[in-house]
N, C-alpha and C positions, 0 to 999 in steps of 0.2 A: 040731301046733298050726297051723291054717291062719291066715295073717296076715291082717287085713282088707284089703278092696281098697283103701281110702283110709282116713286118719285124720283126724278132726275134734279140733281142740285145745280142748278145753273151757276151758282156762285164759283163753282169748281173750274169752270172753262171762261168765265166772264171776260177776264182780263186777256186771256189768249185770242179770243173771238175779238174783242175790240181793236186788239193790235193787229190782228189779221185784216179786218176790215179797212183800217185806216193806212197799213204799210202797203198793201198790195197796188191800189190805184197811186201812191205816192212812189213806189219803185217803178212803176211803168213810165210816169211821166219824167222821173229823175234819170232813168237809165236805160230809156228806150234806145235801141241800136240804131246807128245812123246810116247802117249799110243798106243800100236800096235793094240788094238781093235777099235779104232776112226780114225786111220790113216795108212798109209804105205808108202814106199819110192816110189813107182809109183804114189800114190796120190799127194805126195808133186811135184813130177816132173810135173805132168799134169797141175796141178793148178797154180803153180809159172809160168810155161812156157804160160799157157793160158792167165793168166793176163797181164803178159809182152808183148805178142802179142797183145791184146786189146790196151794196152798203146801205143805200137809203130804204130798201125794202125790208131789210132785216131790222132795220132801226124802227120801222113801222110796226114790224110784228112784234117787237119787244114792248113797245108802246101797248099795243092792243092787249097783250098778255099779261100786262103789269097789274099784280096783285092789289096794289095801292096807287090811286092816282089823284091828283090834287085837281083835275079838271072834271067837273061834274058831268060833262058831255061824252066822257067815255063809258058806255055802258057795256057790262059783260058780254051782251048778245054781239057786240062789234066784233069780238073775236072769231066769230064763225068765218070771217073772210079769211083768216090765216091759211087754210089749205090752198086757197087759190094763190096767195102771195107766195107761199112756200114752192108751189109749182113755176111760178115766175123765175124764182132763184135756181130750180132745177133745170129750168130751159135755158137759162144763162150758162150753166155747167155745161150742158150738151154743146151750146153753140161755140164756146170756147175750144172744146176739144175738137170740134169738127173744124173750126177755123185754122188750127195749129196744124193740120195736116197738110195745108198749103196756104200759109198764112196771106201772102200779099195777093194770089189770085182770088182766094175765098172772101178776103175783105172787101174786095173790089166788088165781087158778085153780092154780096152782103148791101153793101151801099146803092149798088144800082137796082136790085129787087126793092129796096125801101124807095127809092125814087119812083119806080114803076107803080107801086101800091100806093103811093100818095097821088099820083098823076091820074091814076084810074078812079080814085076817090073823087078827086075834084071834077073829073067827067060826069061821074053820076049826080053829084051836087048841081052841077050845071044843068044837067039834063032835067032833073027834077025841080030845081028851084030858079033856073035862070030867069024865069018871068017875074020873079018875086023881087021887087025894089029892095026888100030889107037885106036880101044876099048880095047886091051888086058889089058893094065895097069890099065884102069877105072874099067873094070869087076874084076880083081884081087881084087883090093883094096875093091871094093864094096862088094864083097863076104866075105873079111877079116873082114870089119866092121861089116857084118850082122852076123857072127859067133860070134863076141864079144859081140854085143847086145844080142844074145840068152843067151850068159853066163852070162850076167848082169841080166837078166830076171830070170834066174835059170830054165828054162824050155827046154827041148830037141826040136831042129828044127821040128822034126815029129809031135809033139803036137802043136806046134804055128802053123804050117800050117793048122791045122784043126779049128784054133780059129774063132769063129763066126764074122761076119763083123760088125762094129761099126755102129749104127743106124744112119739114117739121122735124121735132126730135125722133119720131118713130121712123121717119125717111132717112135722117142722119145715122140711126142705129142699124139700119140695114146695109149701109156702106160697108163693102168688104174690108176697109182699113180702119174703121171707126174705131177709136179707142185702143188700136193694138198695142200703141206705145207705153200706154198707161197700164195695161193688163197685169202687168208684173209688179206694179209699184203700190197698187192700193189694197190694202189689207183691211178685211172686216172680220171681227170676232177672232183675229189670231191666224186665219187663214187667208192664202192670196186666192182671189177670185176673179172672174174675167169682167173687166170694168163695165161693159155695155149692159151687164145684167144686174149690176147693183142698183142703179137709180132706178132701172123699171121695175123690179120685183118688189122691194120694201118701201120705196118711196113715191114712185110716178102712180102706182095703183092705188096706194093707200091715200094719198093725196085728192085723186079722183074720186074714191068712194067717199071720203070726209066731205068733200065740196058738194056732192050730190045729196049725201045724207043730210047735211046741215040745212039745207032748203026744206027737207021734208019733216025733220023732227022739231017739233015746238017744244018738247020738253028738255032740249038741251040748254036751255037759257041759264040755269043754274050752275050747269057743269061746264059752261063753253070755255071759261077762262082757264080753268085747270087743264081741259082737253088740249087747249091751244097752246098752253105753256109747255106741255108734254112735247108737242110737235115742234115748238121752236127749238127745246132744248135738244131733241134728236136731230134737228137739222142742224144744229151748231156743232155737235160732234161730228156729223158727216162732212161737214164743210172743212173742220180742221184736219180730219182723216185725208180727204182727197186732195187739199191743197198743201200739206206739210212738205212733201218732197219738193214742190217747185217752189214754196216760200223759202225754204232753207237753201236752195241752190244759188 
């Protein structure tokens, strides 16, 4: 077994990360602004859902990276999915920054785009499996729920189907205003850097390479837990740095 180049002691930041993952969703629910000019129901739904997803995803990463487990079903090679999960958290960070540039408007866009994606999935399912009786109940329930969602959004289905697609992280990054407000607040290795470059260079590319390499490298089985634990600890440090300012405010 090849030893890691260096070891990051997760115990040094464990309590801080735990408090962060618990306090942010709680803070959103407890102190959500009542002003309709500063927030909206879709914004509340998207942000609380996103922060809860990040907390659950990071919990899964820690479980997969655990050196000792009482569950025999958790095998070391399962840690190979960690880069994919880490990218999910990074995507959530991009989404939150993009949302806060125009929170009410973009949260509404996010929800409407999600409705359109679900509607087109149901359209494809009906096209491919509409004649299959085993799918009849599922399609009926799916279309009923889709109608209820449109009613909650308070827009007609015809309008929702013309919603622009929600941008990818790379498309968000190309926005002329993306991350400008945070550029001066995030410090990496002691020097202030432009925020949009931070996730892309050391994290997004690294996660992509690790994700693809894990599929190809069969010999990583013995080292997967150590590798994933290092990624998990790096991600913890990054989350603490990038959210410290917001959390303390």
